[in-house]
C-alpha positions as CSV (number, residue, x, y, z in Angstrom):
1,M,-1.1,-20.9,-21.4
2,K,0.1,-18.8,-18.8
3,N,-2.7,-17.6,-16.5
4,K,-2.8,-14.0,-15.3
5,I,-4.2,-13.2,-11.8
6,V,-5.9,-9.6,-11.4
7,T,-6.8,-8.4,-8.2
8,F,-8.9,-5.0,-7.7
9,G,-9.0,-2.8,-4.6
10,E,-7.5,0.5,-2.8
11,V,-4.3,1.3,-2.2
12,L,-3.2,2.8,1.3
13,L,-0.2,5.0,2.1
14,R,0.8,3.4,5.6
15,L,2.9,5.5,7.8
16,T,4.4,3.5,10.7
17,A,6.1,5.0,13.7
18,P,9.7,3.1,13.9
19,A,10.5,0.2,15.9
20,S,8.0,0.0,18.8
21,L,7.5,3.9,19.2
22,K,4.1,5.3,20.0
23,F,2.8,8.2,17.6
24,S,3.7,10.9,20.7
25,Q,7.3,9.4,20.6
26,A,8.1,9.3,17.0
27,K,9.5,12.1,14.9
28,E,9.4,10.4,11.9
29,L,7.2,8.1,10.0
30,I,8.3,5.1,7.6
31,A,6.1,5.1,4.3
32,T,5.0,2.3,2.5
33,Y,2.3,1.2,0.3
34,G,-0.2,-1.3,0.9
35,G,-3.8,-2.7,1.1
36,S,-5.3,-6.3,0.8
37,E,-5.6,-6.5,-2.9
38,A,-2.2,-5.2,-3.6
39,N,-0.1,-7.3,-0.9
40,V,-1.8,-10.5,-2.6
41,A,-0.6,-9.0,-6.0
42,V,2.8,-8.6,-4.8
43,S,3.4,-11.7,-3.2
44,L,1.5,-13.8,-6.3
45,A,4.4,-11.9,-8.4
46,N,6.9,-13.0,-5.8
47,Y,5.9,-16.8,-6.9
48,G,6.6,-15.9,-10.1
49,L,2.7,-15.6,-11.3
50,E,2.0,-12.9,-13.6
51,A,-0.2,-10.6,-11.5
52,E,-1.9,-7.4,-12.2
53,F,-3.8,-4.9,-10.0
54,V,-6.2,-2.7,-10.8
55,T,-7.4,0.5,-8.8
56,R,-7.7,4.2,-9.1
57,L,-5.0,6.8,-8.0
58,P,-4.6,10.5,-8.0
59,E,-2.7,12.4,-10.3
60,N,0.2,13.2,-8.2
61,D,4.0,12.3,-6.8
62,I,2.9,10.0,-4.1
63,A,0.5,8.0,-6.8
64,K,3.6,8.0,-9.0
65,A,5.7,6.7,-6.1
66,C,2.8,3.8,-5.3
67,L,3.2,2.9,-9.0
68,M,6.8,2.4,-9.2
69,E,6.7,0.2,-5.8
70,L,4.1,-2.0,-7.4
71,R,6.3,-2.3,-10.5
72,S,9.5,-3.2,-8.6
73,H,7.7,-6.1,-7.5
74,N,6.9,-6.9,-11.3
75,V,3.0,-6.2,-10.6
76,G,1.3,-4.9,-13.9
77,T,-0.2,-1.8,-13.6
78,K,-1.5,-0.8,-17.0
79,N,-5.1,-0.9,-16.0
80,I,-4.6,1.6,-13.1
81,A,-6.7,4.4,-13.5
82,I,-5.7,8.1,-12.8
83,G,-8.2,10.3,-11.0
84,G,-10.0,11.4,-7.8
85,E,-8.1,13.4,-5.4
86,R,-6.4,11.7,-2.7
87,L,-4.7,8.4,-1.6
88,G,-5.9,6.8,1.6
89,I,-3.7,6.9,4.3
90,Y,-3.4,5.0,7.5
91,Y,-0.8,5.3,10.4
92,M,0.7,2.2,12.1
93,E,1.8,2.1,15.7
94,N,3.4,-1.3,16.3
95,G,2.7,-3.2,19.4
96,A,5.0,-3.7,22.0
97,V,5.4,-6.5,24.7
98,A,1.9,-5.9,26.1
99,R,0.5,-3.2,24.4
100,S,-1.1,-4.0,21.0
101,A,-0.9,-2.4,17.4
102,K,-2.7,0.6,16.9
103,V,-4.0,1.9,13.7
104,V,-5.4,5.1,12.7
105,Y,-7.4,5.5,9.3
106,D,-7.3,8.8,7.0
107,R,-9.5,8.3,4.3
108,A,-12.2,10.0,2.0
109,N,-15.5,9.0,2.5
């Protein structure tokens, strides 16, 4: 019998300044999706385990792109509920030399 691992959590859109640029220097941001539980599901799927992710996503094109990204890593998404108003976002500035990384969150509630 093959076991399925189910993770539950919030997905966040991460917008990262390229390379080691500061927010004030960046003219563009790189978009990726993450969140601890989603990242765990992707890692488990990469090891060949059956992983399902459960969350709620708004009904918009950004959320659809997130679903496509999860599915591209063989993470099950059939139990993801559609609803709510927005996807949480966080902005990340990579650290460089002696400067530490910086994160700014933009989430509802």
